[in-house]
C-alpha positions as CSV (number, residue, x, y, z in Angstrom):
1,M,186.4,81.0,99.9
2,A,183.0,78.3,100.2
3,A,181.1,77.7,98.0
4,A,177.5,78.3,99.3
5,L,173.7,77.8,98.4
6,V,170.7,77.3,99.4
7,I,168.2,74.2,99.2
8,S,164.4,75.2,99.2
9,A,161.5,74.0,97.4
10,P,157.8,75.2,96.5
11,A,156.3,73.4,99.1
12,S,157.1,71.2,102.1
13,G,157.5,67.2,101.9
14,V,159.4,67.7,97.8
15,G,162.4,66.2,99.4
16,K,164.8,69.5,100.5
17,T,165.9,67.5,103.6
18,T,167.1,64.2,101.8
19,L,168.9,66.2,99.1
20,T,170.8,68.2,101.6
21,L,171.7,65.5,103.6
22,A,172.6,63.7,100.1
23,L,175.0,66.5,98.8
24,A,176.3,67.0,101.9
25,R,177.6,63.5,102.9
26,A,178.5,62.9,99.0
27,W,181.0,66.2,99.1
28,R,181.9,64.9,102.3
29,N,182.9,61.7,100.8
30,R,184.8,63.6,98.1
31,G,187.1,65.2,101.0
32,L,185.3,68.8,101.2
33,N,184.6,70.3,104.3
34,V,180.5,70.9,104.5
35,Q,179.0,73.5,107.0
36,C,175.0,73.2,106.7
37,F,172.6,75.3,108.2
38,K,168.6,75.6,108.9
39,S,166.6,78.4,107.5
40,G,163.8,79.0,110.3
41,P,162.7,77.1,113.5
42,D,163.4,73.6,113.2
43,Y,165.3,71.2,115.9
44,I,165.1,68.4,114.2
45,D,166.8,69.0,110.6
46,P,170.1,70.1,112.2
47,A,170.6,66.9,113.8
48,F,170.3,65.2,110.8
49,H,172.6,67.8,108.9
50,A,175.1,66.6,111.7
51,A,175.1,63.3,111.0
52,A,176.0,64.1,107.5
53,T,178.3,66.5,107.9
54,G,180.3,65.6,110.7
55,R,179.7,69.5,111.6
56,A,177.0,71.0,114.6
57,S,174.2,73.0,112.2
58,V,172.4,75.8,113.8
59,N,169.0,77.5,113.0
60,V,169.1,80.7,111.2
61,D,165.8,82.7,111.5
62,S,164.9,86.4,109.7
63,W,161.6,86.3,112.1
64,A,163.4,86.3,115.6
65,M,167.1,87.3,114.2
66,D,168.6,90.8,113.2
67,R,171.1,90.3,110.7
68,G,174.4,90.6,112.9
69,T,172.9,87.3,114.9
70,I,172.6,85.8,111.5
71,A,175.9,86.9,110.3
72,H,177.4,85.7,113.1
73,L,175.8,82.4,113.2
74,V,177.1,81.9,109.5
75,S,180.5,82.7,110.3
76,R,181.3,79.7,111.9
77,A,181.3,78.6,107.6
78,A,184.6,80.1,107.7
79,D,186.9,77.0,107.6
80,A,183.6,75.1,105.1
81,D,184.4,74.1,101.6
82,V,180.8,73.8,100.8
83,V,178.0,75.7,102.5
84,L,174.3,74.4,102.4
85,A,171.3,76.2,103.7
86,E,168.2,74.3,104.1
87,G,164.9,76.2,103.7
88,S,161.8,75.5,105.5
89,M,158.0,75.0,103.8
90,G,158.0,76.6,100.2
91,L,160.8,79.2,99.2
92,F,158.7,82.6,99.7
93,D,156.8,81.1,102.5
94,G,157.0,83.0,106.2
95,V,154.5,85.5,107.9
96,A,152.4,88.2,106.8
97,A,154.3,91.0,109.5
98,R,157.7,91.5,108.9
99,G,160.0,90.6,111.9
100,V,163.6,91.4,112.9
101,S,164.8,91.5,109.4
102,G,162.1,89.8,107.2
103,T,159.0,87.3,107.7
104,G,161.2,83.9,108.5
105,A,161.1,83.2,104.7
106,T,163.8,81.1,103.2
107,A,164.4,83.4,100.4
108,D,164.9,86.1,103.1
109,I,168.5,83.9,104.1
110,A,168.7,83.9,100.5
111,E,168.7,87.1,99.5
112,M,170.5,88.8,102.6
113,L,173.4,86.2,102.3
114,G,173.8,86.5,98.5
115,W,173.1,82.5,98.2
116,P,171.6,81.4,95.0
117,V,169.1,79.0,95.7
118,V,168.9,75.1,94.0
119,L,165.1,74.1,94.0
120,V,163.9,70.7,94.6
121,I,161.1,70.5,92.4
122,D,158.5,67.2,92.5
123,P,156.6,67.0,88.9
124,S,154.4,63.9,90.1
125,G,151.3,64.2,88.0
126,Q,152.5,66.9,85.7
127,A,155.0,67.6,83.3
128,Q,155.9,71.2,81.6
129,T,153.7,72.8,84.2
130,A,156.9,72.2,86.6
131,A,158.6,74.6,84.7
132,A,156.0,77.5,84.8
133,I,156.3,76.4,88.5
134,A,160.1,76.7,88.5
135,A,160.0,80.0,86.5
136,G,157.1,82.0,88.6
137,L,160.1,81.1,91.6
138,R,162.8,82.2,89.7
139,D,160.8,85.6,88.8
140,Y,158.7,86.5,91.9
141,R,161.5,88.0,93.9
142,P,164.1,90.7,92.4
143,G,167.6,90.0,94.5
144,V,166.9,85.9,95.0
145,R,168.4,83.9,92.0
146,L,167.5,80.7,91.0
147,A,171.1,78.3,90.5
148,G,168.6,75.4,88.7
149,V,166.7,72.6,90.0
150,V,166.6,68.8,90.9
151,L,163.8,66.8,90.0
152,N,162.5,64.5,92.6
153,R,160.4,61.5,92.2
154,V,160.4,61.0,88.3
155,A,157.9,58.6,87.2
156,S,159.9,57.3,83.9
157,P,163.0,58.5,81.3
158,R,160.1,60.0,79.2
159,H,158.5,61.7,82.0
160,E,161.9,63.0,82.8
161,D,162.6,64.4,79.3
162,L,159.3,66.1,78.9
163,V,160.1,68.3,82.1
164,R,163.8,68.7,81.0
165,R,162.8,70.1,77.9
166,A,160.2,72.8,79.3
167,L,163.1,73.7,81.5
168,D,165.6,74.3,79.3
169,D,163.3,76.5,77.0
170,I,163.1,79.3,79.7
171,G,166.5,78.3,80.5
172,I,166.6,76.9,84.0
173,A,169.6,74.3,84.1
174,V,168.3,70.9,85.9
175,F,171.3,69.2,87.6
176,G,169.8,66.1,87.7
177,A,166.7,63.9,88.1
178,L,166.1,61.4,91.0
179,P,163.5,58.4,90.2
180,R,161.4,57.0,93.2
181,H,163.6,55.4,95.8
182,A,161.7,54.2,98.8
183,E,165.2,53.4,100.8
184,I,165.9,57.2,101.1
185,S,162.6,58.5,102.5
186,L,162.9,59.3,105.9
187,P,160.5,58.1,108.4
188,K,158.2,61.2,110.0
189,R,156.4,61.7,113.1
190,H,153.7,64.4,114.3
191,L,155.9,67.4,115.0
192,G,158.3,66.3,111.5
193,L,161.2,63.8,110.9
194,V,162.1,61.6,113.8
195,Q,164.8,62.5,115.5
196,A,168.7,61.8,113.7
197,E,169.5,60.0,117.6
198,E,166.4,58.0,117.3
199,R,167.4,56.4,113.9
200,A,170.0,53.8,114.3
201,E,170.7,53.5,110.8
202,I,170.8,57.4,110.0
203,G,174.4,57.0,108.5
204,K,173.5,54.4,106.2
205,L,170.0,56.4,105.2
206,I,172.5,59.2,104.5
207,D,175.2,56.7,102.6
208,E,172.4,55.8,100.4
209,A,171.0,59.1,99.7
210,A,174.4,60.5,98.9
211,R,175.2,57.3,96.4
212,F,171.7,57.5,94.9
213,V,172.0,61.3,94.5
214,A,175.7,61.1,92.9
215,E,174.1,58.8,90.2
216,H,171.9,61.2,89.4
217,V,172.9,64.5,89.7
218,D,175.7,66.5,88.0
219,L,177.8,67.5,91.2
220,D,180.3,69.3,90.0
221,A,177.6,71.5,87.7
222,V,176.1,72.1,91.7
223,L,179.0,73.3,92.6
224,R,179.9,75.6,89.6
225,S,176.6,77.2,89.9
226,A,177.4,78.3,93.8
227,A,178.5,81.7,95.2
228,R,182.0,82.3,96.0
229,W,181.3,83.3,99.6
230,S,183.1,84.2,103.0
231,P,181.8,85.7,106.3
232,Q,181.7,89.1,107.0
233,P,182.5,90.4,110.2
234,A,179.4,90.6,112.4
235,A,178.7,93.5,114.4
236,N,177.2,91.4,117.3
237,G,176.9,88.3,117.9
238,L,174.3,86.4,120.0
239,N,171.6,88.3,121.8
240,V,170.8,85.2,124.2
241,A,171.5,86.0,128.0
242,P,172.1,82.5,130.0
243,P,169.5,81.4,132.8
244,G,172.3,81.2,135.1
245,Q,175.6,80.2,135.8
246,R,175.5,76.6,136.2
247,I,172.9,75.2,134.2
248,A,170.9,71.7,134.7
249,L,169.6,70.8,131.6
250,A,167.3,67.9,131.2
251,R,168.8,66.0,127.9
252,D,167.1,62.7,126.3
253,A,164.6,61.1,124.2
254,A,161.9,63.2,125.9
255,F,163.2,66.2,126.3
256,S,166.0,67.1,122.9
257,F,164.5,70.6,121.2
258,V,167.1,72.1,122.1
259,Y,168.6,74.8,119.4
260,P,172.4,74.8,119.3
261,H,173.0,78.5,119.4
262,M,171.3,78.7,122.5
263,L,173.3,76.5,124.2
264,E,176.3,78.2,122.6
265,A,175.7,81.3,123.3
266,W,175.2,80.1,127.2
267,R,178.8,78.5,127.2
268,A,179.6,81.9,125.5
269,A,178.8,83.8,128.2
270,G,180.2,81.6,130.9
271,A,177.9,79.2,131.9
272,E,178.1,76.2,132.4
273,I,175.9,73.1,132.1
274,S,174.9,69.7,133.0
275,T,172.6,67.4,131.6
276,F,170.5,64.9,133.4
277,S,167.6,62.3,131.9
278,P,164.3,62.4,133.2
279,L,163.7,59.4,131.8
280,A,166.8,57.8,133.7
281,D,165.1,58.8,136.4
282,E,168.3,61.2,137.0
283,V,167.6,64.5,139.3
284,P,169.7,68.0,138.6
285,D,172.9,68.6,139.5
286,A,172.6,69.3,142.7
287,S,175.6,72.0,142.2
288,A,173.1,73.9,139.7
289,D,171.6,76.9,140.6
290,V,169.0,76.9,137.8
291,C,167.1,73.8,136.2
292,W,165.8,74.0,132.4
293,L,163.6,71.5,130.8
294,P,163.5,71.9,126.7
295,G,160.4,70.6,124.9
296,G,160.8,67.2,123.5
297,Y,158.2,64.2,123.3
298,P,157.1,64.0,126.9
299,E,153.9,63.1,125.6
300,L,155.2,59.9,124.1
301,H,156.8,58.6,127.4
302,A,154.1,60.1,130.0
303,G,154.2,56.9,131.8
304,R,157.6,56.5,132.2
305,I,158.0,60.1,133.4
306,A,154.8,59.6,135.7
307,A,156.7,56.4,137.4
308,N,160.1,58.1,137.7
309,A,159.2,59.2,141.3
310,R,163.1,60.0,142.2
311,F,163.2,62.6,139.1
312,R,160.0,64.1,140.2
313,S,160.5,64.2,143.8
314,G,164.3,66.1,143.2
315,L,162.7,68.4,140.7
316,R,160.1,69.6,143.3
317,A,163.2,69.9,146.1
318,F,165.3,72.1,143.6
319,A,162.6,74.3,142.4
320,E,162.3,74.8,146.6
321,T,165.3,77.3,146.4
322,R,166.1,77.5,142.9
323,P,164.8,78.4,139.4
324,V,162.8,75.7,137.0
325,H,161.9,76.5,133.8
326,G,159.9,74.6,131.0
327,E,159.6,75.1,127.4
328,C,156.9,73.4,125.8
329,G,157.2,69.5,126.2
330,G,159.2,70.9,129.6
331,Y,156.3,72.8,131.0
332,M,153.9,70.2,130.5
333,V,156.2,68.1,132.4
334,L,156.0,71.0,135.3
335,G,152.4,71.0,135.3
336,T,150.0,68.6,137.4
337,G,148.9,66.5,134.5
338,L,149.3,65.1,130.8
339,T,146.5,63.3,128.7
340,D,148.0,61.2,126.2
341,A,147.0,60.5,122.7
342,D,145.0,57.1,124.1
343,G,143.2,59.5,126.5
344,V,145.3,58.2,129.3
345,S,146.2,60.7,132.4
346,H,150.0,60.7,133.9
347,E,150.5,62.6,136.5
348,M,153.7,64.9,136.6
349,T,155.5,67.1,138.8
350,G,152.9,69.6,140.0
351,L,155.6,72.6,140.0
352,L,152.6,74.4,138.0
353,G,149.1,74.3,137.5
354,L,148.8,73.0,133.9
355,E,147.0,70.4,132.5
356,T,147.1,69.2,128.6
357,S,146.0,66.9,126.6
358,F,146.4,65.1,123.3
359,A,143.3,63.0,123.6
360,K,142.0,65.7,121.2
361,R,145.1,67.1,118.9
362,R,144.7,70.4,118.4
363,M,147.6,72.3,116.3
364,H,149.8,75.2,117.9
365,L,152.0,76.5,115.3
366,G,153.8,80.1,114.5
367,Y,156.1,82.6,115.9
368,R,155.5,83.9,119.1
369,L,156.5,87.6,120.6
370,A,156.1,87.5,124.4
371,E,156.6,90.3,126.8
372,L,157.6,89.6,130.3
373,A,155.1,90.5,133.1
374,A,157.7,88.7,135.5
375,P,161.3,87.2,135.4
376,M,162.5,84.2,134.1
377,P,165.9,82.8,134.1
378,G,167.9,85.1,132.1
379,H,165.6,87.9,131.5
380,Q,163.8,90.5,133.0
381,P,160.0,91.9,133.5
382,G,159.4,93.8,130.3
383,A,161.9,91.5,128.2
384,R,160.9,90.6,124.9
385,L,161.5,87.4,123.8
386,R,161.1,86.1,120.3
387,G,160.5,82.4,119.6
388,H,158.4,79.9,118.3
389,E,155.3,77.4,119.4
390,F,154.5,74.2,117.7
391,H,152.4,71.1,119.7
392,Y,149.5,69.5,119.4
393,S,148.1,69.8,123.3
394,T,145.1,70.9,124.4
395,I,145.6,73.3,127.0
396,V,143.0,71.4,130.0
397,A,143.7,74.1,132.4
398,Q,146.5,76.9,133.0
399,P,145.6,78.7,136.3
400,D,148.9,80.1,137.5
401,A,149.9,83.8,137.1
402,P,150.4,84.5,133.5
403,L,154.0,84.4,132.9
404,A,154.0,86.7,129.8
405,V,151.5,88.9,127.3
406,V,151.8,86.3,124.0
407,H,151.4,87.5,120.6
408,D,151.4,85.5,117.0
409,A,153.1,87.0,114.1
410,T,150.4,88.9,113.4
411,G,149.9,91.1,116.4
412,A,147.3,88.9,117.8
413,V,147.4,88.0,121.6
414,V,147.3,84.3,122.1
415,A,145.8,82.1,125.2
416,E,149.3,80.3,125.7
417,T,151.2,82.6,128.1
418,G,152.7,80.2,130.4
419,S,152.5,80.3,134.0
420,R,155.0,81.1,136.7
421,R,154.5,79.7,140.7
422,G,156.7,80.2,143.4
423,H,160.6,79.4,141.5
424,A,158.8,77.8,138.5
425,T,158.1,79.0,135.4
426,G,157.1,78.0,132.0
427,T,156.3,78.9,128.3
428,F,154.6,76.9,125.5
429,F,156.8,78.8,123.1
430,H,160.5,77.8,122.2
431,L,163.1,80.6,122.8
432,I,165.2,82.0,119.9
433,A,166.4,85.3,120.8
434,E,165.6,88.8,122.9
435,D,164.8,91.8,120.9
436,R,167.5,94.4,121.8
């Protein structure tokens, strides 16, 4: 049986990812097999998890996934010694309306799986009040069990002592206290952390984080607080149909937002995946029967994409006879033009009439439920697709026929309907699962 824990916090930016990576690498250095998961929609943290553990990490999401899917995904930890699920935002933060099996909150996963929570608390600018926050989180929802806390960014030994005493008075274990340490700070980007594959020194950074955390946190006490867990048989597997039998997948620094569970579901259904790099001016495999352009950071590489005539003409030729689908950044590249943050306009592939701009940043963030008005690769009209939208682009023009009626998590209709023209389709939302 594995020792299973959830790593969460009162809010974003407190240090969940750093602690998760450090614990994972520290226990791996002890010879333990560590399996990580990420609660909620996030592409970037699972790549860091894989760098720390040497095992693929996948997302589990209570808004978009049913219990059977989540059980199937976590069953990959059957041979692990330690299981860590990193939360998103604050422990109880989700959407107002319940989805398939919850609101998307980390607490849903903790309660569903019976895994206790290690809280990362940043007591900067406070002392005993940190204990009140921890107590509130401990008592807020029956069924969610608090294992203890790790203090992060403590200012001094006196500061640590004040917070420790207050937590001890209310019976909350303190596993350790981390002084401020700039060398283990992960750099940020506008959609979250910089991707692991962009960080050549990521291994060194994780090693330093593991060393630092092992010096200040009682790793044995953390393990003792974990639940003893083994996977239960799942009633069903992944509910994601492959878009085709042979899939040409764009994959490079501009097109990297692909959920591991999606690729696994495609392969499990018998699909074959070949990758190509638009940034290297490559074209889709001629033997593929569908092309998929995922999201990523095309706005950071727009000039290069526009200059890669072989890629653009090759994709247009592919789309004359076979489906091409783009998600978010991939959707933007299927459009006619993309204006970057400096106000420079770049010509894209022109398979759709979409025009987008980053010159005036506007956040689009949240879960999406789409009912298809027309087919897209792998899904028929009327299908209800669950996903999420997360980007800062503005729609300048979206003239093509809408692909779907799209609602946010409250049921409100959103303007980002996606588009279809000929064999090309695109959505601003990233697909997570189809309603059964």
